C-alpha positions in Angstrom: -72.0 -39.8 174.5 -69.0 -37.6 173.6 -71.0 -34.3 173.8 -71.9 -35.0 177.4 -68.2 -35.6 178.3 -67.1 -32.4 176.4 -70.1 -30.3 177.4 -68.3 -27.6 179.5 -65.8 -27.1 176.7 -68.4 -26.9 174.0 -70.6 -24.5 176.0 -67.6 -22.3 176.5 -67.0 -22.2 172.7 -70.6 -21.3 172.1 -70.5 -18.5 174.6 -67.4 -17.1 172.8 -69.3 -17.4 169.5 -72.3 -15.5 171.0 -69.9 -12.7 172.0 -68.5 -12.6 168.5 -72.0 -12.4 167.0 -72.9 -9.6 169.5 -69.8 -7.7 168.4 -71.0 -7.9 164.8 -74.3 -6.5 165.8 -72.7 -3.7 167.7 -70.4 -2.9 164.8 -73.3 -2.7 162.4 -75.3 -0.5 164.8 -72.3 1.8 165.2 -72.0 2.1 161.4 -68.4 0.8 161.5 -66.5 0.4 158.3 -67.5 -2.7 156.3 -64.0 -4.1 156.4 -64.2 -4.1 160.2 -67.5 -5.9 160.1 -66.2 -8.4 157.6 -63.3 -9.2 159.9 -65.6 -9.8 162.8 -67.8 -12.1 160.6 -64.7 -14.0 159.5 -63.7 -14.5 163.1 -67.2 -15.8 164.0 -67.2 -18.1 161.0 -63.8 -19.5 162.1 -65.2 -20.1 165.6 -68.2 -21.9 164.2 -66.0 -24.0 161.9 -63.9 -24.9 164.9 -66.9 -26.0 166.8 -68.1 -28.0 163.8 -64.7 -29.7 163.5 -64.7 -30.6 167.3 -68.1 -32.2 167.0 -67.3 -34.0 163.8 -64.2 -35.5 165.3 -66.1 -36.7 168.3 -68.8 -38.2 166.1 -66.3 -40.0 163.9 -64.4 -41.4 166.9 -67.4 -42.4 169.0 -70.1 -43.3 166.5 -68.6 -44.1 163.2 -65.6 -46.3 164.1 -65.4 -49.1 166.5 -62.2 -48.3 168.4 -62.2 -51.8 170.0 -61.8 -53.5 166.7 -59.7 -50.8 165.0 -56.5 -52.0 163.1 -53.5 -49.7 163.0 -54.3 -49.0 159.4 -57.9 -48.0 160.2 -56.7 -45.8 163.1 -54.3 -44.0 160.7 -57.1 -43.6 158.2 -59.4 -42.2 160.9 -56.7 -39.7 162.0 -56.1 -38.7 158.4 -59.9 -38.1 157.8 -60.2 -36.0 160.9 -57.2 -33.9 159.8 -58.7 -33.4 156.4 -62.0 -32.3 157.9 -60.2 -29.9 160.2 -58.2 -28.5 157.3 -61.3 -28.1 155.2 -63.1 -26.2 158.0 -60.2 -23.7 158.5 
């Protein structure tokens, strides 16, 4: 399974996201300006979207397509789909 192979990298991403969420909490507790809090939220959302894109790409490559029977046209379409998903999640 792809998540097992990528586990250390995924866990590191999650730890960074936890840090970003904690920063949002600290900012709110410190009564920081709303624009600062919104910027922190935007960064955390971007990190979550990055994690989602990473997992979706793995899911597509390892569970949706059969790479052993993939034609070059299907491989291109797969890469295009993954790029569209990544672009959407930015």
